[in-house]
N, C-alpha and C positions, 0 to 999 in steps of 0.2 A: 668240654670246658668253655669253648667259644659260645655255645648256646646258653650256657649258664650265665656267662658274663653279659651277653646281649640281653637276657631276661632281666638281670639286675639293673642294667642301664635304663631299660624301658620303665621298670618299676620306680626308679629314682626320678625320672622325668615326670612320670604321672603324679607322684607325690608332690613334687615341686609345683606342678600346675595346679593341683588341688589346693595347696597352701596359698598360692598367689590369688586364686579365685576367692578364698575365704578372707584374705587380708585386703583386697581391693575395695576401696570405699566408693559408694555410688556418688555420682556428681550431684551437688546440691541443687534443689529446685529453687529458681529465682524468679523475681519479677523486677523489671526495669521501668522506671517512670521518669519523665522530664518535668521540670517545673520552671516557671518564669516569674520574676519579680521586677516591678517597675516603680521607681520613686521619682517624683517630679520636684523641681526646685526652681526658684527664680534665677536667671542668669546674672552674673556680676561682671562680665567682660564682653566687649564687642570688638569686632574686626570689620573695618570699612575698607573696601577695595575701590580705589579711585585713581584718577590720573588726568594727564593733560595730553591731548593730541593736537599738533600744529602742522600746518601745511604752508609751503612757500616755494617759489620758483627754483631755489637752490637748496642743497642740503645744509649749507652753512646758515642760511637765513632761517630755515625751519628749526634747526638746532638752537640758534640764538633765541628765537621766540619761545621755544619750549623751555629753555633754561630759565628765562626771565619769569615765565608763568609758574614754573615749579618752585622757584625761590619765593614767589608771592604766596604759594600754597603752604610751604614750610613755615614762613613767617606768620601766616594767619593761624595755623595750628598751634604754633608756639605761643601766640598771643592768647589762645584759649587755655593755656596751661598744659598742653600736650607735649611731653618731653620728646626730643628728637630720637632718643633711644627706642621709642615705641613705634617709630616710622621706618619701614623697610621697603626698599625698591624691589618689586616683584617681577617687573618686565621693562625692558628698554629696547626700542627698535627704531631703525631708520630704513625707510623703504621708498622706492620710486613710485610716482603716480603716472599712469599712462591713460591716455584718452584718445578717442576717435570721433569724428563728426558723423560718420556714417558706418553702418554695420560692416561694409566691405573695405573700409579704409584701414590700413595698417596702423595699429596704435602707436602714438608718438609720446615721447617723454613730456609730461606737463608740469612736473615739479617733484617735490619730495615731501614725505610725511614722517614726522618724528612722534613717537609715542613713549611716554614715561608713566608707568603704573606703580602705585605704592600700596602697601598694606598699613593701615593705621590701627594699632592696638589700643583700645581704650580700657583702662582699668577702672574707670568710673562711668557706668552706662548713663548717668544723668547728663553726660556731656555729648551724647550721640547727636541730638538735634542741633546743638550749637556747632558741632564739628562739621556736620553736613552743610549747614549754612555757610560756615567759613570756607569750606572747600569750593563751593559753587561761586561764592563772592570773589574768591581769589583767582578764579579762572579754571578750575577743574571742570572739564567738559566730558569726562568719562566716569560714570558710576557703575561699577561692575558687581557690587554685592555688599550686603550687610549681614553679618552672622553674629549670633550671640552664643556665649559659652559659659561654663561654670569653671572658675579658677581651680577650686579644690573639690573634685567630684568624689573623692575617696569616702567621705561619710555617707553620701547617698548610695554609693555602690555597696557599702557594707549592709545598709538596710535592704537594698534590692536583693542581695545574696540570701539574707535571712528569709525574705518573702519567697524567693525561689525554692529554697529547701522546704519551707512550710507548704508551698503549693504542690511540690512533688510528693511529699508525705501524704497529704490529703488525697490526692489522686490514687496513690498506691493503696491506701487504706480502703478507699471505695471499691477498687477493683478486687482487692483481696477479700473483702466482705462478700462481694457478689459471687466470687468463686468458691467461697467456703473455706478459705485458708487464712492464716494469720501471718503478719510480718515478723520476721526474725531479725537477726543482726544485719547491719549495713555492710555491704561489700564495697566495691569501688564507687567513687564519686568523681564525675568529670564536669568541667565548667566551660562555658562559652559565654561571651558577653557582647553587648552592642548598645549603642546609644540611639535613641529615636530622634528624629528631627524636631526642631522647636515647635511647640503647639501654642498658638496665640491665646492669651488670656483676655483679649478684647478690652484692654485698658490702655489708655494713652498716658505716656509720661509727660507731665507738664514741666518742661525744663526752662522755657523762656517764652515770653508772650509772642515773639515773632519767630521762634525756632520751628524747625520741621517736627511735626508730631510723629512719634515713633512708638509702635507697639512692642514692648519688650518680650512678650510671650513667656514661655517657660521651657526649660530643658528637661528631658527625661533620660534617666540612667537605668539601664536594664541589665539583669543578670539571668543567665540560663544555666541550669544544672541538670544532670542526669544521674540518678541514684539507683543502684541495684541492691535489692533486699533479698535475703534468704527467706523462703516461705516455709511455714510449718503446717 
């Protein structure tokens, strides 16, 4: 009886194994391809990083001079129609200055330095040149950068995504044709995105006869996708 039961068990396991082998579906053959789309557009916002650095024998004197200069800077910007809400302090520091007359002399306290840096957001880039003029005329002696951006990049990103998908499809079709296969249904799609740095358009914005000439350039919005197709 035991041999008979053992034989039946082996037969059942064998049948189950055969059934599983018949029902198991082979893994689909796939091709994965990446695509990139880039759309350019003129910027409509600017960010100026500037500030005032003052030095004096005492910290109080350096701070007083810096405060007076920054008040002139704020007043000059407001005179150009730049709202105070678009001006933000990005860094403020008070530090001692040390000096020595010879390399071997122990440095001694020579005074203090106060630095006040601000970001000025311009929602009208035609005011960039005038804003730079106003900053310098008011006493700003630190210019740390000028960046352009696009306030609403969503429409450009939508176009870039469409271009990225089309680019990936074209690549996949070329590879599939070379391999003698055809594209089937799309399986997963994954996305990554990035923005390229501004690319100058080599045109100068004429904002005022005596204002600083500024090249607005253009911004690029990019989209990257990876698509997997089943192949037949």
